[in-house]
A tleap script that builds the chain and sets N, CA, C and O, in Angstrom:
source leaprc.protein.ff14SB
mol = sequence {
  NMET ASP ARG LEU PRO GLY GLY ALA LEU ALA
  SER ALA VAL ALA LEU PRO LEU MET VAL MET
  GLY ASP ALA ARG HIE ALA PRO ALA VAL GLU
  VAL HIE LEU ARG PRO LEU LEU ALA GLU LEU
  GLY ALA PHE VAL PRO THR PRO GLY ALA ALA
  VAL PRO GLU ASN ARG ILE GLU GLN ALA GLY
  GLU LEU LEU ASP ALA TRP ALA ALA GLN VAL
  ALA PRO GLN VAL ALA GLY LEU LEU ALA ALA
  ARG ALA THR THR THR CSER
}
set mol.1.N position { 20.418 79.187 22.555 }
set mol.1.CA position { 18.808 79.687 23.530 }
set mol.1.C position { 17.969 78.510 23.937 }
set mol.1.O position { 16.894 78.754 24.485 }
set mol.2.N position { 18.350 77.190 23.726 }
set mol.2.CA position { 17.187 76.363 23.963 }
set mol.2.C position { 17.898 76.450 25.312 }
set mol.2.O position { 17.331 76.544 26.400 }
set mol.3.N position { 19.011 76.412 25.130 }
set mol.3.CA position { 19.099 76.220 27.067 }
set mol.3.C position { 18.590 77.369 28.168 }
set mol.3.O position { 18.750 77.266 29.384 }
set mol.4.N position { 18.089 78.232 27.638 }
set mol.4.CA position { 17.992 79.526 28.283 }
set mol.4.C position { 16.200 79.432 28.716 }
set mol.4.O position { 15.201 79.605 28.018 }
set mol.5.N position { 16.420 78.965 30.664 }
set mol.5.CA position { 14.850 79.061 30.881 }
set mol.5.C position { 13.650 80.075 30.477 }
set mol.5.O position { 13.558 81.293 30.630 }
set mol.6.N position { 13.046 79.429 30.086 }
set mol.6.CA position { 12.044 80.788 30.147 }
set mol.6.C position { 11.809 81.891 31.127 }
set mol.6.O position { 11.728 81.874 32.355 }
set mol.7.N position { 11.719 82.907 30.203 }
set mol.7.CA position { 11.781 84.085 31.106 }
set mol.7.C position { 12.807 84.603 31.311 }
set mol.7.O position { 12.857 85.608 32.020 }
set mol.8.N position { 14.337 83.852 30.531 }
set mol.8.CA position { 15.388 84.367 31.071 }
set mol.8.C position { 15.649 85.442 30.269 }
set mol.8.O position { 16.725 85.957 30.574 }
set mol.9.N position { 14.932 86.132 29.112 }
set mol.9.CA position { 15.464 87.389 28.915 }
set mol.9.C position { 14.415 88.297 29.206 }
set mol.9.O position { 14.232 89.130 28.318 }
set mol.10.N position { 13.039 88.441 31.042 }
set mol.10.CA position { 12.622 89.590 31.221 }
set mol.10.C position { 13.497 90.383 31.038 }
set mol.10.O position { 14.708 90.165 31.044 }
set mol.11.N position { 12.596 91.990 30.751 }
set mol.11.CA position { 12.869 92.941 30.759 }
set mol.11.C position { 13.750 93.527 30.115 }
set mol.11.O position { 14.054 94.720 30.122 }
set mol.12.N position { 14.361 92.291 29.285 }
set mol.12.CA position { 15.364 92.800 28.129 }
set mol.12.C position { 14.651 93.819 26.523 }
set mol.12.O position { 13.429 93.755 26.386 }
set mol.13.N position { 15.012 94.198 26.044 }
set mol.13.CA position { 14.659 95.310 25.307 }
set mol.13.C position { 15.534 94.115 23.917 }
set mol.13.O position { 16.763 94.167 23.857 }
set mol.14.N position { 14.688 93.048 22.831 }
set mol.14.CA position { 15.621 92.753 21.823 }
set mol.14.C position { 15.162 93.017 20.898 }
set mol.14.O position { 13.956 93.118 20.671 }
set mol.15.N position { 16.605 93.283 19.730 }
set mol.15.CA position { 15.809 93.615 18.364 }
set mol.15.C position { 16.630 92.185 17.755 }
set mol.15.O position { 17.748 91.707 17.947 }
set mol.16.N position { 15.290 91.747 16.822 }
set mol.16.CA position { 15.642 90.518 15.925 }
set mol.16.C position { 16.549 90.941 14.546 }
set mol.16.O position { 16.405 91.635 13.540 }
set mol.17.N position { 17.635 90.017 15.202 }
set mol.17.CA position { 18.543 90.326 13.588 }
set mol.17.C position { 18.876 88.661 13.359 }
set mol.17.O position { 18.938 87.741 14.175 }
set mol.18.N position { 19.038 88.691 12.060 }
set mol.18.CA position { 19.457 86.839 11.754 }
set mol.18.C position { 19.977 87.418 10.501 }
set mol.18.O position { 19.534 88.388 9.887 }
set mol.19.N position { 20.945 86.701 10.233 }
set mol.19.CA position { 22.048 86.252 8.535 }
set mol.19.C position { 20.879 84.976 8.298 }
set mol.19.O position { 20.588 84.171 9.182 }
set mol.20.N position { 20.425 84.983 7.234 }
set mol.20.CA position { 20.004 84.264 6.298 }
set mol.20.C position { 20.869 83.838 5.118 }
set mol.20.O position { 21.603 84.504 4.389 }
set mol.21.N position { 20.562 82.488 5.137 }
set mol.21.CA position { 21.230 81.751 3.710 }
set mol.21.C position { 20.728 82.497 2.439 }
set mol.21.O position { 21.636 82.949 1.743 }
set mol.22.N position { 19.924 82.634 2.162 }
set mol.22.CA position { 18.756 82.689 1.290 }
set mol.22.C position { 17.728 83.773 1.353 }
set mol.22.O position { 16.750 83.560 2.069 }
set mol.23.N position { 17.839 85.338 0.458 }
set mol.23.CA position { 16.483 85.820 0.372 }
set mol.23.C position { 14.913 84.903 1.004 }
set mol.23.O position { 14.085 85.432 1.745 }
set mol.24.N position { 14.844 83.718 0.569 }
set mol.24.CA position { 13.441 83.325 0.314 }
set mol.24.C position { 13.245 83.251 1.910 }
set mol.24.O position { 12.080 83.459 2.250 }
set mol.25.N position { 14.482 82.904 3.344 }
set mol.25.CA position { 14.352 82.609 4.225 }
set mol.25.C position { 13.952 84.103 5.253 }
set mol.25.O position { 13.691 83.866 6.432 }
set mol.26.N position { 13.919 85.432 4.833 }
set mol.26.CA position { 13.768 86.508 5.014 }
set mol.26.C position { 11.910 86.589 6.445 }
set mol.26.O position { 11.716 86.889 7.623 }
set mol.27.N position { 11.485 86.346 5.844 }
set mol.27.CA position { 10.007 85.917 7.079 }
set mol.27.C position { 10.485 85.274 7.922 }
set mol.27.O position { 9.647 85.420 8.812 }
set mol.28.N position { 11.361 84.544 8.387 }
set mol.28.CA position { 12.059 83.712 9.756 }
set mol.28.C position { 12.206 84.783 10.481 }
set mol.28.O position { 11.628 84.672 11.562 }
set mol.29.N position { 12.866 86.000 10.296 }
set mol.29.CA position { 13.325 86.651 10.864 }
set mol.29.C position { 11.806 87.043 12.215 }
set mol.29.O position { 12.042 87.279 13.400 }
set mol.30.N position { 10.483 87.013 11.652 }
set mol.30.CA position { 9.297 87.283 12.437 }
set mol.30.C position { 8.174 86.000 12.814 }
set mol.30.O position { 7.372 85.856 13.737 }
set mol.31.N position { 8.495 85.260 11.766 }
set mol.31.CA position { 7.746 84.058 12.128 }
set mol.31.C position { 8.502 83.062 13.261 }
set mol.31.O position { 7.906 82.500 14.180 }
set mol.32.N position { 9.777 82.982 13.023 }
set mol.32.CA position { 11.058 82.001 14.171 }
set mol.32.C position { 11.275 83.205 15.063 }
set mol.32.O position { 10.365 83.356 15.878 }
set mol.33.N position { 11.936 83.813 15.101 }
set mol.33.CA position { 13.178 84.486 15.995 }
set mol.33.C position { 12.130 85.386 17.063 }
set mol.33.O position { 12.122 85.318 18.293 }
set mol.34.N position { 11.372 86.131 16.297 }
set mol.34.CA position { 10.929 87.099 17.189 }
set mol.34.C position { 9.812 86.234 18.153 }
set mol.34.O position { 10.119 86.356 19.338 }
set mol.35.N position { 8.526 85.343 17.939 }
set mol.35.CA position { 8.327 84.549 18.702 }
set mol.35.C position { 9.373 83.898 19.584 }
set mol.35.O position { 8.989 83.504 20.685 }
set mol.36.N position { 10.204 83.790 19.365 }
set mol.36.CA position { 11.389 82.841 20.557 }
set mol.36.C position { 11.977 84.238 21.439 }
set mol.36.O position { 12.138 84.093 22.651 }
set mol.37.N position { 12.171 85.072 21.046 }
set mol.37.CA position { 12.499 86.305 21.784 }
set mol.37.C position { 11.280 86.513 22.887 }
set mol.37.O position { 11.231 86.541 24.117 }
set mol.38.N position { 10.298 86.649 21.783 }
set mol.38.CA position { 9.128 87.274 22.697 }
set mol.38.C position { 8.782 86.126 24.240 }
set mol.38.O position { 8.292 86.439 25.325 }
set mol.39.N position { 9.333 84.612 23.683 }
set mol.39.CA position { 8.386 83.390 24.436 }
set mol.39.C position { 9.800 83.382 25.901 }
set mol.39.O position { 9.687 82.899 27.027 }
set mol.40.N position { 10.625 83.872 25.483 }
set mol.40.CA position { 11.951 83.678 26.640 }
set mol.40.C position { 11.369 85.752 27.271 }
set mol.40.O position { 12.045 86.130 28.228 }
set mol.41.N position { 10.959 86.157 27.076 }
set mol.41.CA position { 10.307 87.243 28.146 }
set mol.41.C position { 10.852 88.727 27.438 }
set mol.41.O position { 10.541 89.762 28.027 }
set mol.42.N position { 11.534 88.803 26.377 }
set mol.42.CA position { 12.195 89.799 26.130 }
set mol.42.C position { 10.839 90.715 25.549 }
set mol.42.O position { 9.795 90.116 25.290 }
set mol.43.N position { 10.985 92.787 25.298 }
set mol.43.CA position { 10.160 92.909 24.404 }
set mol.43.C position { 10.524 93.364 23.551 }
set mol.43.O position { 11.482 94.138 23.579 }
set mol.44.N position { 9.660 92.928 22.115 }
set mol.44.CA position { 10.929 92.933 21.054 }
set mol.44.C position { 9.836 93.637 20.078 }
set mol.44.O position { 9.021 92.987 19.424 }
set mol.45.N position { 9.941 95.224 20.068 }
set mol.45.CA position { 9.699 96.493 19.788 }
set mol.45.C position { 9.451 96.760 18.188 }
set mol.45.O position { 8.584 97.513 17.744 }
set mol.46.N position { 10.252 96.103 17.521 }
set mol.46.CA position { 10.388 96.336 16.165 }
set mol.46.C position { 10.148 95.408 15.291 }
set mol.46.O position { 9.913 94.237 15.589 }
set mol.47.N position { 10.198 95.958 13.907 }
set mol.47.CA position { 10.540 94.523 12.777 }
set mol.47.C position { 11.951 94.244 13.190 }
set mol.47.O position { 12.864 94.933 13.646 }
set mol.48.N position { 11.815 93.100 12.896 }
set mol.48.CA position { 13.667 92.899 12.399 }
set mol.48.C position { 13.858 92.780 11.268 }
set mol.48.O position { 13.169 92.853 10.251 }
set mol.49.N position { 15.636 92.437 11.678 }
set mol.49.CA position { 15.978 92.367 9.926 }
set mol.49.C position { 16.856 91.078 9.813 }
set mol.49.O position { 17.300 90.248 10.607 }
set mol.50.N position { 16.901 91.273 8.557 }
set mol.50.CA position { 17.654 89.943 7.666 }
set mol.50.C position { 18.777 90.194 6.649 }
set mol.50.O position { 18.552 90.583 5.503 }
set mol.51.N position { 19.299 90.088 6.858 }
set mol.51.CA position { 20.608 89.944 5.869 }
set mol.51.C position { 21.041 88.799 5.566 }
set mol.51.O position { 21.256 87.879 6.356 }
set mol.52.N position { 21.253 88.795 3.925 }
set mol.52.CA position { 21.393 87.567 2.997 }
set mol.52.C position { 22.905 87.570 3.451 }
set mol.52.O position { 23.610 88.483 3.880 }
set mol.53.N position { 23.146 86.309 3.223 }
set mol.53.CA position { 25.071 85.961 3.794 }
set mol.53.C position { 25.602 86.144 2.603 }
set mol.53.O position { 26.825 86.151 2.737 }
set mol.54.N position { 25.200 86.341 1.171 }
set mol.54.CA position { 26.061 86.710 0.660 }
set mol.54.C position { 26.063 88.058 0.255 }
set mol.54.O position { 26.465 88.355 -0.870 }
set mol.55.N position { 25.584 89.064 1.195 }
set mol.55.CA position { 25.550 90.825 1.223 }
set mol.55.C position { 26.034 90.961 2.653 }
set mol.55.O position { 25.601 91.899 3.322 }
set mol.56.N position { 26.961 90.037 3.218 }
set mol.56.CA position { 27.262 90.432 4.407 }
set mol.56.C position { 28.277 91.439 4.756 }
set mol.56.O position { 28.627 91.888 5.848 }
set mol.57.N position { 28.623 91.656 3.668 }
set mol.57.CA position { 30.085 92.452 3.174 }
set mol.57.C position { 29.073 93.912 3.242 }
set mol.57.O position { 29.373 95.031 3.659 }
set mol.58.N position { 28.085 93.526 2.797 }
set mol.58.CA position { 27.248 95.144 3.107 }
set mol.58.C position { 26.404 95.297 4.292 }
set mol.58.O position { 25.528 96.159 4.366 }
set mol.59.N position { 26.692 94.389 5.293 }
set mol.59.CA position { 25.636 94.484 6.732 }
set mol.59.C position { 25.969 95.782 7.521 }
set mol.59.O position { 25.172 95.979 8.438 }
set mol.60.N position { 26.826 96.602 7.410 }
set mol.60.CA position { 26.520 97.702 7.961 }
set mol.60.C position { 26.331 98.778 7.408 }
set mol.60.O position { 26.558 99.821 8.021 }
set mol.61.N position { 25.807 98.782 5.945 }
set mol.61.CA position { 25.062 99.237 5.015 }
set mol.61.C position { 23.552 99.156 5.404 }
set mol.61.O position { 22.755 100.000 5.814 }
set mol.62.N position { 23.467 97.952 5.148 }
set mol.62.CA position { 21.882 97.216 5.410 }
set mol.62.C position { 21.432 97.456 6.682 }
set mol.62.O position { 20.230 97.528 6.938 }
set mol.63.N position { 22.353 97.593 7.550 }
set mol.63.CA position { 21.526 97.099 9.028 }
set mol.63.C position { 21.678 99.284 9.544 }
set mol.63.O position { 20.874 99.900 10.243 }
set mol.64.N position { 22.838 99.804 8.932 }
set mol.64.CA position { 22.447 100.977 9.073 }
set mol.64.C position { 20.752 101.971 8.490 }
set mol.64.O position { 19.997 102.843 8.919 }
set mol.65.N position { 20.889 101.249 7.512 }
set mol.65.CA position { 19.267 101.820 7.284 }
set mol.65.C position { 17.974 101.231 7.805 }
set mol.65.O position { 16.879 101.790 7.750 }
set mol.66.N position { 18.246 99.950 8.355 }
set mol.66.CA position { 17.428 99.318 9.726 }
set mol.66.C position { 17.499 99.608 10.914 }
set mol.66.O position { 16.815 98.934 11.684 }
set mol.67.N position { 18.384 100.755 11.488 }
set mol.67.CA position { 18.733 100.695 12.807 }
set mol.67.C position { 18.072 103.137 12.456 }
set mol.67.O position { 17.787 103.979 13.308 }
set mol.68.N position { 18.121 103.246 11.102 }
set mol.68.CA position { 18.007 104.915 11.158 }
set mol.68.C position { 16.325 104.374 11.151 }
set mol.68.O position { 15.831 104.942 12.125 }
set mol.69.N position { 15.491 103.721 10.630 }
set mol.69.CA position { 13.795 103.579 10.744 }
set mol.69.C position { 13.350 102.992 11.815 }
set mol.69.O position { 12.144 102.749 11.830 }
set mol.70.N position { 14.076 102.646 12.862 }
set mol.70.CA position { 13.596 101.815 14.185 }
set mol.70.C position { 13.831 102.800 15.391 }
set mol.70.O position { 13.084 103.219 16.275 }
set mol.71.N position { 15.732 103.099 14.957 }
set mol.71.CA position { 16.723 104.026 15.912 }
set mol.71.C position { 15.301 105.249 17.000 }
set mol.71.O position { 15.482 105.583 18.171 }
set mol.72.N position { 14.299 105.571 16.315 }
set mol.72.CA position { 13.346 106.702 16.957 }
set mol.72.C position { 12.255 105.731 17.915 }
set mol.72.O position { 11.984 105.854 19.109 }
set mol.73.N position { 11.876 104.979 17.164 }
set mol.73.CA position { 11.009 104.255 18.243 }
set mol.73.C position { 11.614 103.415 19.761 }
set mol.73.O position { 11.226 103.120 20.891 }
set mol.74.N position { 12.582 103.319 19.046 }
set mol.74.CA position { 13.513 102.324 20.618 }
set mol.74.C position { 13.783 103.664 21.537 }
set mol.74.O position { 13.740 103.720 22.766 }
set mol.75.N position { 14.018 104.528 20.786 }
set mol.75.CA position { 15.118 105.604 22.092 }
set mol.75.C position { 13.516 106.593 22.845 }
set mol.75.O position { 13.425 107.249 23.883 }
set mol.76.N position { 12.513 106.292 21.793 }
set mol.76.CA position { 11.470 106.602 22.809 }
set mol.76.C position { 10.782 105.498 24.323 }
set mol.76.O position { 10.474 105.737 25.491 }
set mol.77.N position { 10.801 104.415 23.539 }
set mol.77.CA position { 10.286 103.246 24.416 }
set mol.77.C position { 11.146 103.424 25.117 }
set mol.77.O position { 10.821 104.099 26.094 }
set mol.78.N position { 12.564 103.004 25.076 }
set mol.78.CA position { 13.451 103.324 26.208 }
set mol.78.C position { 13.498 104.391 27.037 }
set mol.78.O position { 13.601 104.206 28.249 }
set mol.79.N position { 13.444 105.413 26.606 }
set mol.79.CA position { 12.922 106.543 27.789 }
set mol.79.C position { 11.792 106.673 28.140 }
set mol.79.O position { 11.612 107.377 29.134 }
set mol.80.N position { 10.669 106.085 27.507 }
set mol.80.CA position { 9.633 106.226 28.349 }
set mol.80.C position { 9.839 105.065 29.677 }
set mol.80.O position { 9.357 105.089 30.809 }
set mol.81.N position { 10.684 104.147 29.073 }
set mol.81.CA position { 10.444 102.484 29.794 }
set mol.81.C position { 11.489 103.008 31.392 }
set mol.81.O position { 11.227 102.538 32.499 }
set mol.82.N position { 12.793 104.170 31.121 }
set mol.82.CA position { 13.397 104.554 31.975 }
set mol.82.C position { 12.568 105.604 33.114 }
set mol.82.O position { 12.760 105.456 34.321 }
set mol.83.N position { 11.878 106.390 32.719 }
set mol.83.CA position { 10.826 107.345 33.658 }
set mol.83.C position { 9.529 106.554 34.375 }
set mol.83.O position { 8.841 107.048 35.268 }
set mol.84.N position { 9.348 105.245 33.802 }
set mol.84.CA position { 8.679 104.585 34.241 }
set mol.84.C position { 9.304 103.190 36.014 }
set mol.84.O position { 8.823 102.859 37.097 }
set mol.85.N position { 10.333 102.949 35.349 }
set mol.85.CA position { 11.309 102.291 36.453 }
set mol.85.C position { 12.597 102.906 37.253 }
set mol.85.O position { 13.455 102.234 37.824 }
set mol.86.N position { 12.527 104.731 37.144 }
set mol.86.CA position { 13.219 105.319 38.084 }
set mol.86.C position { 12.134 105.585 39.014 }
set mol.86.O position { 12.361 106.152 40.082 }
savepdb mol mol.pdb
quit
């Protein structure tokens, strides 16, 4: 992402997802990744998800649970956005 210019993700919806080496790094998804995506111009409507590296085999289950929580919000925002841009 270092090579992307400011605004490179303008008009994009971004969902912050991160694989972390240690559970103590979980706040990094909100403290570092979310602001980076926003700085690049992305709309970041949901809390992020962080998957511990030692649970990567269960990433599908972990992300399914996260997606079930955020999907209604994202769907609503995308629908509203589609009606305002059409």
